[in-house]
C-alpha positions, 0 to 999 in steps of 0.5 A: 757270008762270014760275020765279024766273029769269023764264022758263017752267017747261017751258023750264027743265025742257027745259034740264035735260035738254039740259044733260045732253047737254053735261055732269053738272057743269052739270046738277047746279048747275042741278038743285041750283038747282031743288030748293032755290029753285023750288017747282014739283013738276013741275019738281023731278021733272024735275031729279032725273030728268035727273040720275038718267038721266045717272048711270044711264048713266054707271054703265052705261058704267063697268061697260063700261069696267071689263070692257075694262080687266079684259080688258086686264090679263088680256092683260098678265099673259099677255104677262108670261109670254112668251105671247100672248093677245089680246081684240081681238074683246072690245074691239070689242064693248065699243067697240060696247056704249059706242057703243049706251049713248051713243046710247041716252042722247042719245036719252033726253035729247032725247026727255024734253027736247023733251017737257018743252017742253010739260011732258010727260014720258016714262014710265020706270016704274022711274026714275018710281017710285023718284022718287015714292017719294022725294020 
């Protein structure tokens, strides 16, 4: 099946996931196009799933960053009163967590993008349930 752009539905679905590897803004623009102008149900669900995955990992990464900022704030408050307190172990741990989160996101998007080339999918039950419930 072809899209209104003249490319296959599978290629546009894969492009959605691969665009999520680059930046969220082009992904949201592409997903918006798909939701507004394309009629294929699989493609629409793919667009929503790609955006949802990228947003989920952005939120997860932000939470880890928030913990890091909190430890810096505590360290700064202690040093304000001429004390010393170091969270260097926590900062290293948070850096590892951010790297793991980023790795998992890239892995998911690559796997889903490759599967989309055959109009396949990787079942993520909680994500799929939310999409099916709201679409």
